[in-house]
MIMILUM-972346 format. One record per atom (N, C-alpha, C, CB): residue in one letter; x, y, z. Coordinates in steps of 0.2 Angstrom, whole numbers, plus 5000, padded with zeros to 4 digits. Each point is the difference from the previous one (the first is absolute). Glycine has a CB too. Example, Ala and Ser with C-alpha at 12.3 -4.5 7.8 and 13.67 -1.06 7.14 Angstrom:
2
A506649725039A499650065000A500450065000A499149945006S500750114990S500450065001S499650055003S500649974990
end
This chain:
375
X484248084991X499750014996X499250025002X500949924994X499050125002X499350055002X499549964996X500650125001X498949885003X499249984994X499850075000X499549875004X500150114987X499750074999X499449974998X501150094996X498249985006X499449994997X500050054995X499549965009X500750034985X500150054994X499350014996X501349964997X498450125003X499249994997X500350044994X498750005011X501349994985X499850034994X499750044998X500249944999X499950145001X499350034999X499950034993X500050035012X500049944983X499850004995X499349984997X501249995001X498450084997X499249974997X500050014992X499250065011X500949894987X499949994992X499450054998X500549874999X499150115002X499450064999X500050064999X499649935005X500750085002X500250105000X500350014995X500250035011X500649944991X500450004994X499850014994X500649955006X499050034991X499749974993X499750084999X499749855001X499850175004X499650054998X500350065000X499249945004X501450055001X500650075000X500450004993X500349985013X499749984983X500349994995X499650044993X500749885006X498550094998X499750024992X499950065002X499349904995X500650145009X500150075003X500750054997X499349945012X501250044989X500550014997X500150004993X500349975010X499549974987X500249994993X499350034996X500849905001X498650105001X499350054997X499849924999X500250144992X499949815007X499849934997X500149955004X500250044990X499449915010X499949935006X500649954994X498350005008X501750014988X500549974995X500550035000X499349964994X501549995004X500450044998X500550015010X499050064986X500750005015X500350035008X499849945005X499750164998X499649835003X499749965003X500649905000X498550104996X501549914998X500549924999X500449995002X499749984994X500950105004X500549995002X500250005009X500150044988X499349995016X500050025006X499849915003X499750164999X499749804997X500249955002X500649944999X498950044999X501549984996X500749965000X500550025005X499850004988X500150065013X500650015006X499749975007X500550124995X498949885005X499749995009X500249914998X498650125005X501349854990X499949924999X500750005000X498849954993X501950085004X500650005000X500450005004X499850034992X500050025013X500250015009X499849945002X499850125002X499649874999X499649945005X500449944998X498850055000X501449934994X500449944999X500749985003X499450014991X500950035010X500650035004X499950005006X500450064993X499049925010X499850025007X499849925002X499550144999X500749805007X499849945001X499450015002X501049955002X498549994996X499250015001X499950015008X499849914988X500650085017X499950015007X500150075001X500449885003X499650174990X500150075004X499550034996X501250005005X498249974991X499550035000X499449985002X500550044993X499150035009X499449975004X499650064998X500549915013X499050104990X499450045000X500350065003X499149905000X500750154996X500350095004X499850025007X499950054988X500449965015X500050005007X500150085001X500549865005X499650185002X500250065001X500450005007X499050044992X501250015008X500550005006X499650025008X501050044991X499049945015X499650025005X500750035005X498849904998X501250165004X500550045002X499849995008X500350094988X499349875017X499949975005X500449935000X499050065001X501249904996X500249954999X500750005001X499149974994X501250005012X500649995001X500449964993X499550015014X501150004986X500449964994X500350054996X499249914999X501250074995X500450034997X499750004993X501149985008X498750064987X499950004993X500150034994X499449985006X500950004989X500250044994X499550014994X501249965004X498850094996X499450034993X500450044995X499050025007X501049944987X500250054994X499750064997X500549924996X499550135006X499750054999X500050034993X500350015011X500249964986X500150034992X500549954998X499950145000X500349844994X500449944997X500150034994X499549895006X500450174992X500250024995X500650034998X499050005001X501350054994X500650025000X499850074997X500849884999X499850174999X499850085001X499949994993X500750075010X499149884985X499550004995X499450005000X500749964998X498850095000X499250015001X499749924999X500050154995X499849825009X499549934998X499350015006X501349894994X498350125001X499250005004X499849935003X499550104992X501049845006X499849955008X500549995003X499349924996X501150115005X500650005004X500350075005X500249914991X499650115015X500150065004X500849995001X498850015006X501450054996X500950025000X500349955007X499950164995X500649825000X500249965007X500150005008X500349994991X499449985012X500050035009X499749925002X499550165000X500449855007X499749965004X499850035008X500749914991X499150055011X499850025008X500249915006X498750124994X501549895011X500249985004X499450015007X501250014993X498549935009X499550035005X500449955005X498650034994X501549995012X500249975009X499550025004X501350024999X498449935003X499650005006X499450074997X501149955010X499050084985X499450044997X500350064999X499149955005X501750054997X500450084997X500049984993X501050055011X498850004986X500150024995X500850024996X498950025004X501549954992X500450024998X500150024991X500349945011X499750094987X499850034994X500950004996X498550095005X501749864990X500550034998X500150014992X500449955010X499750124987X499950034994X499350024999X500949944994X498850115004X499550024998X499850034992X500250035014X499849934981X499950014994X499250004997X501249955001X498750044996X499349994995X499949955004X500150044987X499049995016X499649945001X500049985008X500349974988X500250055016X499949985004X499650005007X500850014993X499050075006X499250005006X499549934994X499950195006X500149834991X499349964997X500249925000X499650104990X500949875010X500149935002X500249975007X500450024989X499650055015X499849995007X499549985002X500550075001X499149984997X499250015001X499749934997X500050145000X500249814994X499749974997X500249945004X500050084990X500749935015X499949935005X499850015005X500649964997X498950105004X499950015006X500350045006X499849924995X500850125002X500450055005X499750064997X501249935002X498750115005X499850074997X500750045001X498650005005X501650044989X500750035002X500050035005X500350024991X499350025012X500050035007X500449965005X498950054998X501049885000X500349945005X500849995000X498949934998X501350134995X500849985001X500550035004X499949974990X500549995014X500250025004X500950055000X499049885005X501350074988X500650015001X500149994991X500349955016X499950124982X500349994992X500750004999X499050074997X501449875000X500550004997X500250024992X500049935010X500650104990X500150034992X500649964999X499550134999X500349834996X500849964997X500550054995X499449874998X500350174998X500250074996X499650044999X500449954995X499750105002X499550044997X499850014993X500250045009X499949934989X499849984992X499450005000X500849924996X498950114998X499050055000X499749935001X499850104989X500449855008X499549945003X499849975004X500449994995X500350015011X499949995006X499850065004X500749914997X499150135001X499750065006X499550044996X501150035009X498549944984X499550024997X499450035004X500549934992X499350025014X499450015002X500150045008X499549894992X501150115009X500350045007X499550085002X501549944996X498550104998X499850055003X499150004999X501350064997X498549905000X499349984998X499949965010X500049964981X500550005020X500049965006X499850065007X501149894993X499450165007X500050045005X499350044999X501250015000X498650024995X499650065001X499349965001X500850094993X499049855005X499449965002X500049985005X499949964991X500650025013X500150005007X499850045005X500749974996X499750095000X499950065005X499250045001X501450014997X498349984995X499450044998X499349945005X500650074986X499749865014X499749965004X499750015005X500549954995X500050095010X500150015006X500449965005X499250054997X501349924999X500649965005X500350045005X500349934991X499750035014X500350045007X500549965000X499050045007X501449904995X500449975002X500650004995X499249945007X501350084993X500650014996X500049934995X500650095009X499849934985X500249954996X500850015000X498949994992X501449955010X500950024999X500350014995X500249945008X500250064988X500050004993X501149995000X498450104996X501749865001X500849995001X500149984993X500349975013X500250064984X500449984994X500750054999X498849964995X501750015000X500550024999X500250094999X499949874996X500550155004X500250065000X499650054995X501149955003X498650104997X499650054999X499349974998X500950074996X499049865009X499150005002X499850065003X500049895003X500350145002X499750075004X499750064994X500949985012X499650024984X499950054995X499749974995X500850075004X499149884992X499349974996X499450015003X500749924996X499350055010X499350035004X499750065001X500349925006X500250134997X499850055000X500050064994X500449965010X499849994984X499950054992X499249984999X501349994992X498749935010X499149994998X499650035002X500249924999X499850095008X499450045004X499950065000X500149945006X500650104993X499950075001X500150034994X500450005010X499949964984X500350054993X499549964996X501450055002X498449884997X499649964995X499450045000X500449885001X499450095007X499350015001X499950065004X499649894998X500750195001X499950055004X499450015000X500950054999X498849934997X499350054998X499549945007X500150054982X500149895016X499649945007X500250055005X500349864997X500450145006X500250045007X499550045002X501150004998X499050064995X499650065005X499349975000X500650124996X499049854999X499549995002X499949985005X499850014993X500349935011X500049975005X500150055005X500349894995X500150165005X499950045005X499550065001X500949964999X498850044996X499650044998X499349985002X500850034992X499049925007X499349975001X500249975009X499749954985X500850045019X500050005005X499850065005X500649924996X499550155002X499850055001X499350025001X501050024996X498649945000X499550005000X499749925001X500150114994X500249865009X499649925001X499450015006X501449924997X498150055003X499549995005X500249995006X499449964992X500350095015X500349985005X499849985005X500550044997X498849914998X499749955006X500449934998X498650075001X501949934992X500149954999X501049995002X498850014990X501149945017X500749995003X500649964996X499250005012X500749974983X500349984996X500250044993X499549905006X501050124991X500350044997X500649964997X499550115006X500649924989X500849974997X500550065005X499749974984X500849995018X500750035004X500250084997X500549875001X499850165001X500150074997X500750004994X499450045014X501049904987X500449974994X500249945000X500550095001X499649894994X499849904999X500449985005X499849974987X499849975014X500249945006X500549964998X498949985004X501750064994X500749954995X500550035004X499749994986X500949985018X500650005003X500349974992X499849975017X500950074983X500449964994X500850015002X499150034990X501249935009X500649995002X500449964994X499750015012X500950044985X500449944997X500449975002X500050044993X500049895006X500449945006X500649984994X498849925009X501750064996X500649964996X500049935003X500950094999X499449854996X499949935001X500449985008X500049984985X499450005018X499949965007X499549995003X500850045001X499249965005X499149975005X499750084998X500449905015X499150094982X499450064999X499650015005X499949984988X499949995014X499449955006X500049945004X499550054994X500649965010X500049945004X499349995007X501650014997X498049965001X499450005008X500249945002X498850074995X500649915009X499849925005X499949974993X499350015014X500450014981X499649974996X500449974992X498950085008X501549964990X500549994995X500650054999X498949954994X501450045002X500750054999X500049994993X500749985011X499450104985X500150014994X500650044999X498849995000X501749974995X500950004999X499850034992X500849875009X499750154990X500450044995X500650004996X499550065008X500749934986X500449994996X500250034994X499849925005X500950124995X500050014992X499749944993X501450075007X498549964988X499949974996X500550034993X498849965006X500950004987X500550034995X499550014995X501149945004X498650124995X499850014996X500050074996X499649925006X500550134997X500250064997X500950025000X498550035004X501649994989X500749994999X500450065003X499749944989X500050095016X500450095003X499949985008X499550114989X501249915011X499949995009X499650055002X501149955002X498850114999X499650045002X499249995000X501150064997X498649874999X499349985000X500149925003X499550084988X500149915016X499949925005X499449984999X500550035009X499749904989X499449975001X500149935007X499750044984X499649945019X500249975006X499449934999X500550135008X499849824996X499749955001X499849995006X500549964992X498850005009X499849995006X499849935004X499950104996X500249895010X500049935004X499550025005X501149964999X498349995000X499750015008X499849935004X499350124996X501049885009X500049955004X499750005004X500749984997X498949965005X499649995006X499849935003X499550104996X500349895011X500049945001X499649944996X500350075009X499449964985X499549954995X500649994996X498750054999X501749994998X500450004995X500350044999X499649944997X500650064995X500450064997X499950024994X500849965006X499150104990X499950024994X500650054997X498849985004X501550004992X500550054997X499750004991X501249985010X498850114990X499850044996X500650064995X498749985009X501149984985X500450044996X499850074997X500449904998X500050175002X499650054995X500349974991X500150145011X500049904985X500650004994X500549965002X499950114997X500449855001X500849995001X500249954994X499950015013X500650004986X500649934998X500049965004X500750064996X499649905005X500449945005X500450035005X500249924990X499750085016X500350045004X500449965007X499050084994X501249955008X500449985008X499450005005X501150074999X498650005000X499650025004X499349955002X500650114994X499349884998X499349955000X500249935002X499350054991X501149935007X500349925002X500150005008X500749994987X499650055016X499950015008X499350015002X501050055001X498649994996X499450015005X499649954998X500150115001X499949844995X499549944996X500449955005X499750024983X500849985020X500449935003X499649965003X500950045000X499149914998X499449945005X499250025001X501149995008X498850054986X499350055004X499549964996X500450155002X499049875001X499549934999X499750034994X499649965012X500350114986X499550014993X500750074998X498249965004X502050034989X500350064997X499650034993X501049965005X498950094996X499450044994X500650064998X498549995005X501449974986X500750054998X500149994993X500649985011X499450104988X500050024994X500349944994X500150125007X499549904986X500249964996X499850034992X499949925009X500350134990X499750024993X500549984996X499450105003X501149894997X500549984993X499949934998X501050075005X499049914991X499849944996X500949974999X498650044991X501249905009X500849964999X500350024992X499749895008X500850124991X500350024992X499549954996X501450025002X498449994991X499849944998X499149985001X501549975002X498250085003X499349955003X499550034994X500249995016X500150074983X499650034997X500150034990X499950025016X499550004980X500150014994X500550044999X499149974999X501150085002X500450065000X499750064997X500949944998X499550104999X499750065000X500050075007X499349904992X500650075013X500250055005X500550005006X499150004997X501150055007X500749995004X500049945002X500150105004X499449884999X500049935005X500349964997X499150015007X500949984987X500149944995X500850024998X498549994994X501950075008X500650014996X500649975001X499550084998X500949895001X500749985001X500250065007X500349964986X499850095011X500450045005X499550045006X500950034990X498449935011X499850035008X500249935002X498850105000X501349844996X500349955006X500949985003X498949944994X501250135001X500949975001X500250075008X500449954980X499950005024X500150035006X500650054998X499649895007X500950094989X500650054997X499750054997X500949914998X498550094997X499850074997X499550045006X499949954986X500050025020X499550035004X500350055004X499449904999X501450085003X500650025001X499850074998X500849894998X499650104995X500250054998X499450064999X501049924994X498350055004X499550054999X499649985005X500150034987X499749995020X499849995006X499350014997X501050035010X498649924994X499350014998X499849965006X499850014987X499549985014X499649985005X500249925002X499050094996X501049895009X500149935000X499349985001X501250005004X498649944991X499449945003X500349935001X499050074994X500649885007X500249935000X499649954994X500250035013X500049944986X499849964995X499749955004X500850034991X498849915005X499749935005X500549965000X498849994996X501749995000X500749975002X500250035007X500549994987X499850085012X500150015005X499850025006X500550004993X499049995007X499550015007X500049935003X499350094995X500549875000X500049905003X500749995004X499349944989X501150105007X500749975005X500150045005X500849964991X498850125011X500350035004X499649985007X500550084992X498849895005X499649955004X500649955006X499050004987X500949955008X500549955000X500649995004X499550014991X501050065008X500450005004X499950045008X500649994989X498950055011X499850025004X499549955006X500250104990X499849845008X499349945003X499650025002X500649935005X498950114990X499250045000X499649945000X500150134994X499449875010X499649965002X499350004995X500750005012X499350044985X499450024995X500550064996X498549975008X501250034986X500450064994X499250024998X501449934992X498650145009X499350054996X500350054995X499350005011X500749994982X500350034996X499350074997X501049874998X499450195005X499450074999X500550044993X499550025016X500050044985X500450064995X499849944991X501450075013X498249904985X499949984994X499850044994X499949925006X500450084990X500050054994X499349964996X501550044998X498050034999X499349984999X500249954990X499250145010X501249804991X500049974996X499349974995X501249995007X498250014999X499449974998X499550035001X500449915001X499750175000X499450045002X499850014993X500450065012X499249994990X499550024993X500250044994X499250015007X500849974986X500350054995X500550055001X499049974997X500450085006X500450075003X500550035003X499349994999X500949945005X500449995006X500749964997X498749995009X501149974985X500549974998X500550044995X499249895003X500350154994X500350054994X500550055003X498949994993X500650035014X500650075004X500449975002X499450085003X500849854999X500649985002X500649984995X499249975011X500450034981X500649954995X500650055002X499249954989X500850115014X500850014998X500549965003X499850125001X500049865004X500449955007X499849944997X499950075013X499549894987X499849934998X500049984995X499550005007X500550064988X499949954992X499549985001X501049954995X498849984999X499549974999X499949965005X500150014989X499249995013X499849975006X500149924997X499050105006X501449864998X499949914999X499549975003X501249994999X498250065004X499649965003X499949955005X500050044992X499449925011X500049995007X500649954999X498750025005X501749944991X500649975002X500450045005X499949944989X500350125009X500450025004X500149995007X499950064993X499349935010X500049985009X500449934999X498850055005X500949914992X500349935001X500949994998X498749974996X501450075000X500850014999X500450055008X499550014984X500150045020X500350025002X499949965007X500050104993X499549865009X500149945006X500449954999X498950025002X501349944991X500349964999X500650035001X499349954994X500950095004X500950045001X499950005008X500350104989X499649955013X499949985008X499849925003X499650145000X500249834999X499949925002X500949974999X498449994994X501950044999X500449964999X500650015005X499550014988X500550055014X500550035006X499849995006X500250084995X499149905008X500050015007X499349935000X500550175002X499649805006X499649944998X499350015006X501249924996X498850155005X499350025003X499550014998X500550025005X499050004999X499450024995X499850084998X499549895008X500550114985X500050054997X499350054997X501049924998X498850145003X499350014998X500150084998X499249915009X500350094985X500150064996X499450035003X500649964988X499850115014X499550045004X499350014994X501050075009X498449964996X499450014997X500050055006X499449894993X500250175004X499550045006X499749965004X499850084994X500349965013X499649975006X500149935002X499150074997X501449905001X500149945002X500150015007X500549964990X499349975013X500050035009X500449915001X498350125005X502449895002X500349965002X500049995006X500550024992X499249945012X500149985006X500649985003X499049974997X501350075007X500749965003X500049975007X500650074993X499749875008X499949995006X500449935001X498950075001X501349935005X500649955001X499649955003X501050065001
end
């Protein structure tokens, strides 16, 4: 069993200010933000709560950072589902949704220090800030390459993001390079310093410090659209990371005996929510109907708890959480799927359902949580 020094990077005052800015008033929106933070904190044992700290890339060891804990539904209190794993100063970023760059900066990581980027799949909320990441690194003068990996069509996505969506920026950088002050030795590279590769399940990278492995997971119902889960192993420990997925053999294998499993949990158990939204309908929870009318697969708290127990996971972190207790505008915008908000009690229900199936520690993710992993 590994020992952990888990640092929960949640600043209640900062989140209250963010909520006030998003909602336009300190009352109402800020109160909801406080409820959300407090509800999540109650599901984390006292030993995991401490003062805010940052990440030191000069320090040996392995750390996990939640760079986004939210879902595809807009939420000003949560970034898009993503995380970073740091091994001996090498930064491995998994997915690149909303606010990844900002959350990296807030824990002390310059986005120009990201060495490898892995995509679980190419849905918009998992690639939302990829174009921003590429262009901002390029114009800031990054020289070292970023190695980008993802399922089939990742190369095409990257090409489209840089040379089509941002065709004007691409041409602009080349134009300013032709007039760059001659006395300045440092300048943007001629092309964005990104090496992109479509990958298949298997070992993606293996170095003296770590190994990254991927397997197929069950999210997209069409054979030409692929979703990957990842596992990082090092001498310090191991982390398995799902993108969006239903319960899958791929994640069960990746999570076997892992120190930390970071797994999506956007779908409530049937009956957890008041109703009125797609997530609370019986059809959405029927395996038989799902096969007749294929939809994207997701994982409920009870399903996730059972997966963690079956895989002998040492710690479970649930992310890709819906904005049930976000600001009113986010709750309203998400109502087609979430229906009426059950309030902060939903987080206790999520945690309790996982704990009924799984006898290890459960954490409901918040942006910028940091976990040290060591044997």
